[in-house]
N, C-alpha and C positions, 0 to 999 in steps of 0.2 A: 158278801153283800147281796142284798135282795133288791131287785129292780122292779118297780111298778111303772108300766107304760100306760098312759092315757091316750087312746085312739079317738078318732073323730066320729064314732058311731053314736048310737042313742044310749044315753044314760038317764033314765027317768028321774032319779034322785041322786045326783053326784055325791052329796054329803053322806047319805046312807050307804052308798056303794063303797065309798072310801072307808067308812067306819067298819064295814064288813071285811075289807081286804087289805088296807094299808096298815102297816105296823110301824112302831117307832124305829127310826134309823133307816127306813127304806129310802132308796134313791128314786126320786120321782122324775120321770121322763115323759115328755109330751111329744107325740107324733104330729107335728104341725097344728092342725085344727083342734087336736086334743088338748091344746093349751087352755082353751076356754073351759073344757070339762075339768081339768085339774084345778083351775082357779075357782070354778064354781064349787068344787069339793073342799076348798079352803087350803090348797097347796100351791106354792109357787114352784114350778118345775126347776130342777137343777140343770136340765138339758132340754132343749127344744130341737127336734131333728126333722128335716124335710125341706121342701122348697120355700117354706115360710110365706106362701101366698095368702095364708089366712091371718097373718099378723100385719097390722098397720104400723107405720113408724111410731105412732103414739103409743101403741101397745108394746113395741119392742123396748122403748126407752126405760120404762119401769122394770121390765124383766132384767135387762142388762145391769140396771142400777142395783138390783138385789143379788147379782152374781150369777144369773142364769147364763149358761153357755149356749149360744145359738149355732147350730150346725147347719149351715145353709147349703142346699143343693140346687142345681138348675131346674127350672120348671119342666124342661124337656128332658125327661129321664125315663129309664125302663122300669124302675121300681116304684111302688107306692111308698108313701111316707112311713107307714107302719113297717114295711119290709126294711127300710133303712134303719128305723129305730131298733128293730129286733136284731138286725145284723150288728149294729153298734153294741147293743147290750150283750150279745153273745161273745163279743170280742173282749169284754172286760175280764181281766185275769182272775178277779176274786169274786165273780158273781156265782151265787149258789142257786138262785131261783129267779125266774122272770114271770111276772103276772101282768096280763094285758087286760085293761078295762076299756069298755066302750068300743069293742071290736065288732059287735053284732047289732042287728036292727037297721032299719032304713033300706038302703039299696041292696037287693039280693046279690048283685054281682060283687059288691064290696064285701058283704058278709061271707060269701063263699070263698073269695080270694083270701080274706083274713084267716079263715079256718085252714085253708091249704097252706098258709105260711108256717103252720106248726110242723110241716114236713121239711122245712128248709134244712139242707145239710149242715149249715152253720150252727144249728140248734142241737145237733146230735150230742148226747152226753150231758145236756143241760135240762133241768127241770123247768118246763115252760107250760103255763096254763093260760087259757083264755077264760075269763070269769065274767059272768053276767047274772047278777042276782044270785039265785040259788044254784045256778048251773056252772059247772066247770067243764072245760074241754081240753084234753091233752092228746098227744100223738105218741103211741107206743111203737117203738122200733124193734125189729127182730133181735132176739137175744135179751130183751128187757122184761122185767116184771114190775108192775105198778100195784101199790096198795092204796085203797080208797077207804076213807072213814066216813061213816054216816049213821043212819038209823034204819031199822027194819022197814022195808017197803020203799026205800029210796030207789029211784030209777037209775040204771046203768046201761046205756046202749053202746054196743060195740059195732063199729062200721069200718069195713076194710077200705083202704085208701090207695088208689092207683093200681090195684091188682088184688089177688087173693091174699088173705091173711092166713098163714099156714101155722099149724101147731098152736092153736089157742087153747089154753087151759085156765079155768077160773076156779076160785074158791070163795065160799061165802055168798053165793048167789042162788036164787030160787031154782034157776034152770042152768045147771052146770054144763060146762064144756070141758071135754077131756081130750087134749091133743087133736083138736078138730080144725077143719078149714072153714073159714067164713069167706064165701065167694063174693068177689067184687060185683056190685050191681044188684045184690040180693039183700033181703031185709031180715034175715034170721036173727041177727044180733040185736035187734031193736027191742027196747022196753024189758030188759031183764030187771030183776029186783034184788035188793039186799035181803038176805035171810037173817042177818044179824047186824052188828055195828061195823064190821070190817069186810071188805071184799078184795080179792087179789085177781090180777089178770096177767098172764105171761104169754109171750109170743115168740115163736121160733124164727119165722122169716116173714118179711113184708112190713106193712104199715097199718096201724089200727087206731082209728079215732076212738077215744073213750069219753063218753058224754055222761056226766054224773049230775043228777038233779037231787040236791040235798033238801033240807027242811029248815 
């Protein structure tokens, strides 16, 4: 099962974003205020997760009538609605991929927090990306290798998260790395480029944000 989560960030054109990322058979999930984004894209979410403070009683009724499951959490909570939605998605036994839409833009604190969620321990072993137009962001963990598909000249930025990223090796990039360390707080990995249509990144230890801008 592939899960697409709509968050409550900025989506300039929800229908176009959904056409780019949503596939037939995907399970559509909304993180609280992301419900409006999903509906604007033409999808009724199968699940709405969060404190539901963005949903009025008038909005809840038609959702429940069409079979949407509302997962209500108390407003006074330690997690954001997107964290709750991601944790729920990761716990589904047959999930193969999780795509998050609407996680970027607007408030910088929420944007950064949403990107940090990719490092959640619950997501280890799952293929999870945050997608925003032509951009995708994923978090590579130690011992993993990721393959990216695109076009020559695509941007691929590699940023260490929470500490040094050790043993970074790349293939198919204009500026290759061979068993090297990207140090936390430095910008060496920014704005690398695809040399062809495929690029690979492997990591020995640490966490590494991989930000790909396609075309």
